[in-house]
N, C-alpha and C positions, 0 to 999 in steps of 0.2 A: 768145714765150710771152705769152698774154693773162691779165690778172689780173681776177678777178671776186669780188664779195662776195655771199653768198647768205643771205637770211633764209628758211630752210625752215620755213614755219609750217603749223600744222594747217589753218588756214582759207585763208591766202594765202601765196604764195611771191613774194618780191621779189628782184631781182638788180640789183646796181650794177656798171657797167663804165665806166671812165674818168670817175668822179664823177657819172655820170648813172644814174637809175633807169631801166633799159632793159626790165625785165619786172616787171609788177605784176599777178598773175593768181591766181584761186582755185586752191588745191591740190586739183584734182579731175580725174579722167580718165574717159572713156567708152570701154568696151571691147566689141568684138564677141565674144560668147561662142563662136561657131562657129569663127571663124578665129583668135581670140586677138589680133587686131590692135587697136591703138588707133584709135578713130574720131575722137575729139576730146579736146582738152586745155584746161584753164583755163576761160576765159569761155564758150567754146562748149559745153564739157561741163556747166558750171554751169546753162546754160539748159535742158539736157535733164533736169535733176534732177527726179525724181518724175513724169516724162512718158514713160518709156521702155517698150518692149515686152520680152518675155522673152529676146530674143536680145542685148539690149544691157544691159550692167551698168555702173552708175555706181560708181566706186571713189574713196574718199578715202584716198590711200596713207598719210597720217599720222593717228595717233590719239593724243590726249593729248600732242602735241608730239613724238612719236617715230614712227619708221617701222613701220607695221603690215603693209603689203603691199610686200615688197621689190622684186618685179619691176615693179609699177606705179610705184613711186616712182622707180626707175631710169629708166624710159621717160619719166616726166614731167619729171625733171630734164634729160634729154637733149633733149626737145622744147623746153623753156624756153631752154636754152643755144643751141639752133639759132635761136631768135627774136632773139638779140642781133644788131643790125644789122652790127656789125664782123665777127662770126664767120660770119654768114650768107653774106657775099660770098666767103669763102675756099673754094677747092676742097678742100683737105686740112684736116680739123679741127685747129686748133692745140693745142699742149699748154697746159694751164691751171694757173694758180696760184689756189687757192681758199681763202677764209675762210668757214666755215659756222657759223651760229648754232645753238646747241642749248640745250634747257632745262637749268636747273641741277640738277634732280633726276634726271638721266639716268644709266643704268647703263653699265658698260663694254661689255656686249654691244650695247646700243643705239648707243653711240658707234661701235663697229666697223661696225654696219650703215650708218651715215651715211658713214663713211670708204669702205667698199666701194662704195657707190653712186657716190661721187665718183670713185673710181678707174676705174669702168666707163665714165665719160664723159670719159676722157682727161685726168684731173687728175693731175699728177705731184707737185705740191707742195700738200699739204692741211693746213689749220690749223683748229682748232675754237675757238669762243669762247662763253662762257655768255651767254644772252640778257640778263639784268639788267645785266651788264657792258657789253654792246653798247648797250643802251638808255641807260645813264648817259652813255656817250661821245656817243651821238647827241643827248642833251639838252644837251650842252655842259658837263657837269659835269667839273671837273678831278679825275680819279680818282687822280692820282698823289700828291696831297697827303695828309698825315696828318690827314685830316678825314673824319668819318663822313657818308655820304649814304645816304638810304633811297630805294629805287626799288621801285615796284609796277608790274609789267608784266602786263597782263591780255590774254592772247592768245585764240586760239580753243579750244585744248585745255588749256592750263595757265595759272595765275596764278603768276607768279614774284615773290617778295618777297625783297629782298636789302639788306643793309647793306654798303656798299662803302667801303674805306679803303686808302690806299697801294697802289692798283692790284690789290687782291684783294678777294674776298668774305669778310667776317668772319662774318656770320650769314646763313643763307638758309633759305627755305621755299618749296617748290613744291607747290601744291595743284591737283588736277585739276578745279577748278571755274572755268570761264571761259565764253567766248562760246557754245560748243556746248551747255553745260549750260543757259545762259540761254535758248537757243532751245528746248530740249526742255521747260523749265519753262513756256514760253509755250504750247507744243502741249498740254501736260497741262492747263493752266488753261483753255484754250479748250474742251477736251473736257469738263472737269468743270463749268465754270460756264455755258457756252453750248451744250452738246451739239453742238459744231461740231468736225468733224475737219479740221484744216488740215495742210498739208505743211510740210516744212522751209523751203522758199523763202518761203512766206507768213509763217511764224513769224519768219524772219529780217527780213522787211520790217516786221513789227509792231515788232520790237526796234529797228530803225533809225529808223522814222518816229515812233513814240510811246513808245520805251523810256525808262524812268526808274527811278532807284534810290530816290527818295523820293516821298511822296504829296503834298507841297506844293511846287510849282515856282513861281518868280517869273514867268517867261514860258513858260507851258505850250504844248506843241504842240497842234494841232487834232486832234480825234478822227478816226480813219480807218475806212473801211468795209472789212470783211474778208469774203471769200467762201470757202466750203468746203462740206463735205458734212454735212447734218444727220444726226446719229447715230440719231435716232428714226425718221425717215421715209425716209432714204437719198437725199432730194432735195438739190440744191444750194441753199444759202441764204446770206444775208448778215447780218452783225451789225456794230454800231458799237463800236469799242474805244477806250477813253481811256487816257491815260498812267497814271492812278491804278490801273487794273486791272493794267497791266504791273508797276508797283511792287509790287503785292500778289503777283503771280505769281513775282516774282524774290526776294521778301524772304528766304525760307529760305536760298537759295544765297548771297545777299549777306551774310547773317549769318555764314556759314561763312568767307567771304573776310575779313570783319572780324575774326573769331576768329584767323585765321592771321596777320593783321597784328599783333594784340595779342600773340600768342605770340612773334613775331619781335622785337617791341620788348622783351618781357620777357627775352629771351635776349641782348640787346645789352649789351656792356660799358659801364659808367657814363660813361667819357670820351666814347665815341661817342654815347651817349644825349644828352649835353649839346650835342654838335654838331647832332644831329637836331632837338633842341628849337629851336635857333637857325635851322637852314636849312629845316626842314619836310620834307615827303614829296613825291617826284616821281612822277607817274603817266604811264605810256606804254602802248601797245598799244590795239587797237580797243575793248576793254571800257571804257577810260577815257572813251570818247565817250558812255557812258550818262549821260543827263542827271541831274545832282544826285549823281553818284557821289562826286565830290570833296568835296561838302558832307557827305555821309554819313560818309566816312572821317575828315574833319576833326572832325565832331561826336564820333565815337567816340574818337579819339586825343587831341583837344584841341590838334592841331598844324595849322599852315597846310599846305594841299595844293595843289600846282601841276600843271596838265596841260600836257604839251608841245604845241607849236603844231601839229605834224602827227604825232599819236600813232601812227598806223598805220605810219609810216615811220621812227620813232625808232630802232628796232633795226637796220634795214638801213643807215641813215645812219651809225650808230655803227660798224657792221662795215666800211663803206666808208672811214671815217676811219682805222680800224686798218690797212686795206690800203694806204692812201695814205702813212701815216706808220708804216710797218712796224717800223722799228728802235726808234722811240719806245715803241710799244705791245707789242713782242715779249713782254714779261713777262706780259701779261694773257692770252695765248693758252694753251690747255691743252697740257700736255705729251703 
């Protein structure tokens, strides 16, 4: 039996096998509409985004952190598991023991969808863990102690905010404002401010290269040139975009994330509040790479904010740790 840990994310799927990240790919598939077959999965499918003809459909099987397209997600998980070097070599697909990460705001039906998908890919022993819990373990926080720790995990589909103590989540909030919404904010801003129609891939590039949560950065990134279609003339055109513009574009969404953080703090029991006052807030997930996001949260809450060293992999690393020390962390898994 092979043991794997999966972070099934809206934007990226990561898999750990034998303490190594063996798959790190966008959660996206390209499907041939006529035959129903998958043409590409992961990075190859991502390159086709926005550039396909009518017979090819690009599907993102997960939306807001949960499975939206059951069939596509199953095929995608299957393809990713086939990419694991140790499993690729075997003639007969081995039985799998799996720990899968899920958002904390997920419903029973959605949990079942994740479980069913895993069963279809030959998993006989399936366990689920909440994302903020996995992120905390991945950040190296000792979650078993009676001490409050606050984690904010900004993914592609959801932002998970949780206060963790004694191996459990005491207060949690899951909001559907995260990387995907930031990307669509940028598309909307480019359209309204520059009359430029840009695709998702381009907006994603803007977010990564000049993305910012505040309008005053100490070492700002250089402006970038962005190409798209002029909405007035229909001709391709180019505009220069600065980080300040991105901060403006994202402001409303970031305010809503701030509000969610404040709500979570307001619901936290006083003893845990004093712990958080001393230990600060931990950030994980791709969204925490947004420049100045930590400063923004710190200014709003008046608390120190720390970003994990490899925020994109914090959740999967935590899941891998649980898999490796299964007996120690058994209690944090969902029943």
